[in-house]
N, C-alpha and C positions, 0 to 999 in steps of 0.2 A: 922657359922653353916655350915656343909659340905653340899654339893650338895645333895648326897642322904637323908639327913635329912629333907631336903625342899622337896624333891620328895614325900618322905614317908608322911611327913604333908599334901601336897597336895592332894595325893591320900585318906587320911583320910579324910579329909575335903570333898572330892568329894562324897565318899561314904557316908558320914553322910546326905549331901544334898539330894543325891539320894534316900536313905531309908526315910527321911521326904518327900520328894515330893510323893515317893510312898505310904506312909500312908495317906496323904491328899487326894491324888487321889481316893485310895481305900474308903476312910471314906466318901468323897463325892460321889462317885458312890453309896454306901450303903443309904446314905441319902435320894437320889435322889429315888432311887428303894423303899425305904420305905414310902415315901411322896406321890409316885405317883402311886404305885401297892399296897404295902401292907396295907396301911392306908384305901385306897377306899374299898379294900375286907373285912378288919375288920368292917368297917362302915356298908356294906351292910349285913354281917353275924348277927352284933349287933342290927341293926334295925328289921332284920328278928326275933329274939329272943326277941325283946323288950316288947311283951305282954306275953312272957313265951313261954315253949315249947308246951303247949296245942294249942296255936294260930298259933304256927309254923307247926304244924303236921296238924292243920284243914286247912290252907292254901294249904299245899302241897297235901293232899288227897281230897280235893274238886275236884267234879265231871269234871268241867272245866279244871283245873289244870291236873287231869290223863288223859285227853282225849288228852291235849295239848302235854303231854310227851309220851304217845302212838302214836302220828302223828310225833313228832319228832325223836321217835325210827323208826320207819316205814320208814319215808323220808332217814335217815341214812343208814337203812339196804337195801334200793333199790339203792340209789344213789352211795355209797361207792364202792359197789362190781362192778357196771356199769363203775365207774372211774377208778377200779382197771384193769379191762381188756382192756380199753382205753390205759391207762398209760402204761400198759406192751407192748401193741403192738405197740404204738407210740415211745417207749424208743428204741425196738427192729429195728423198721424199720430204725429209726434216726441213732442208733449207728452201725447197722450192714450192712447197706445197702447205696450205692451212687445213687441218683435218680434225676430227675427235679422237684424242687419245695421243696426240704428240707429245706432250709432255711426259706420259708413261712411256711411250716410246725410248725418248732420250733418257729416263731413268734405268730403264731395262738393259739399255745398253751398258750403262755403267754398273751393272751387276756383278760382273765377276771381278771388278776392283774391291767390291765388299764383303763378298763370299768367300770362305776359304776354298783354296782348290781341293782340299782334302773332302770336305763337304760335298763339292761337285762331283768328285769319285765315288763318293757313296751314293748320291742320287744315281748316276749310272749304273752301279752296281745292282740297286733294289730295282730298278728299271729293266733291266738286259740280262741280269745274272741269273743262274739256275733258278733259283727260287724267287725270281723277281716278278714283275707286273707280266712282263712279256716273255718271261724265261720259258714258260712250257711249249708256247707256239713257236719260239727260235729253235727249240731242241727238236719239235716235232718236224720241222723244215731243215734242219742240220745247218742252221746259222748259228756262228760262234761271234759274240760282240765284246763280251768282257773276258778278258785275259787273252786278247787276241789283238791284232792290228786297228779293226775298227773302233773298238774301244778306247784305244790309246788316241786315234785320231779325233774321236769325239771330245774326251777330256781335253786334247789340245786347243781346239777351236773353240770350247767354252772359256778357257782362261784368255785366250787371245782376241775373242771378239770386238773389244773396245776400241783396239788400238787405229785401224784404218778410219772406221767412222768417227772417232773422237778428232783425227787430224783434219778429217776432210769437212765436217760440219761447221766449223767456224769459217774455214776458208770459202766454202760456197756460200754462206750467209753474206759474208764479205762482199763477196763478187755481185751480188744481187741477179735479176733475173733478165735486165736489159740486152745482154750480148744475145741469149737465146731467143728472146722475143723477136729482135731485129732479124735473126737467121731464119726464124718461122715465117716471117711478113713476106722474105725472100726467096721462101717456097721451099726450104730445107724441111725434111720428115725428122723426126723423132731421132733415128739413128745418125743421119748425118749431123743433127744439131749435136749430138753428144759428142761424137768423134771429131768434129772440126771447130766445136766452139769450147763444150765445157772440158774435153779431156786435155788439150794444152793450157788451160787455165789452172788446172788442178794437177798437173803431171808430177811435179815437184813434191806437193804435199802428198800425193799418193805413192811414191817411191820413200818417201820419208816414214809414212804409216806402215808400208810392207818392211822397212827395215826394222822397224820397233816389234812389228809382229814376228817377223822371222827368229830376232833374238829371244823372244819371250817364249816361242815356241821351242826353240833349242834347249832351253834351260829348265823348262818345266818339270817338277819332281812330284809334287803333290797329288795332284790329280791323276796323273799318269802312273804313279806307285800304288795306288789304290786299284785302278782298272786294269793292270797288267799282269799281276800276279806274280811278279819277280821271277819268270821263267827264264833261267840263265840262257843265253845265245839264242832264245826265241822273242820274247816280250820285254828285254831291258834295253831302255835308252841309254846314252851316254852318261847323264846323270845317274840313274839307277846302278849302272855298272860300276861307276866310282863308288857307291855307297857300299856295294857287295865288296868291292875290293877291300877297302877300308874296313868293312867289319870283319873281316878275314884277316885282318892285319898284314895284308899286302900293301903296306904304306906307300912304297915306290912305285907299283904300278897304278895305285889309286891316283897318286900325285902326277904320274905320267899322262893318263887319260884325262885327268883335270886339266892338264897344260894344253891338251888337244882342244877342249872346250875353250879355252881361254884364248887360242890363237884363233878358233872361229868366231868367238865375241868380239876380239879385237878388229877383225877383219868386218864384221858387222857395224861396229863402232864408227870406222874409218868411214863407210858408206852414209851412215847417218849423218855424220859431220858434212860430207860432202853435199848430200841433198839439202841440209839444214843451210848450208852456204847460199847454193842456189835458190832457195827460198827468201833468204833475205835481201839476196841482190835484186831477185823480183820485186819484192815487196818494195825496195828502196827506188828502182826505178819507175814503179808505178805511183810512188809518191811525188816524184820530181815532175811527172806527166802532170 
């Protein structure tokens, strides 16, 4: 057998082995994905529909569930825009300027990733609770933060702080400052430069960060659980309402409300995928240019 024949046979064997390994790894990946993600989600929905659609919709449209949904939406509508403003401001400062404490700011932005949400909730209770640092002053002025909407919003803001900023910082650093400097030389003021130069360049990254922030805000449990007081129909968000129903052994209602959260999460996931695809297309077109 010639050297070329041996080399060709070896190459074919290597390709067959590589293809087999690839199929095994892909199959293993799908198996893990199905067992640990798809199967639990299927069980949640099937348990919610266990007693039929009537019981499913009764659990979702029950007054306490609607109150929890309303509070969840309100917390998201307040916390996400505030984090949007903070994220854009922080990303702008980090990517456009050099200043003392810059690395500290970047580190602090990541703090919610490393601190337990329960600890964050306890911090707010120690600050704004009746026996907290500002508790007496708040009581004197009839202001309630803990066990009310403001505390829930503060806790939600804390756990969702990094998402917008962390998405925008590398994007804005990659783009540099040349376009803004050119706009300034052409006579644009700071506001015009931001709206007509910066925002078009970061809009899909901005949408992606907002989508991630919204998903995290809707599903937050630990910090909100501490500051809410679990007042049914008043300070319960959807995750807390699911916990209460489950602890009361009302499993069908708990899984039905959890299915509602799942539907919202899937909608957010579709938005995330859409914005991610747009970002990848923009990066590919920029690389071609």
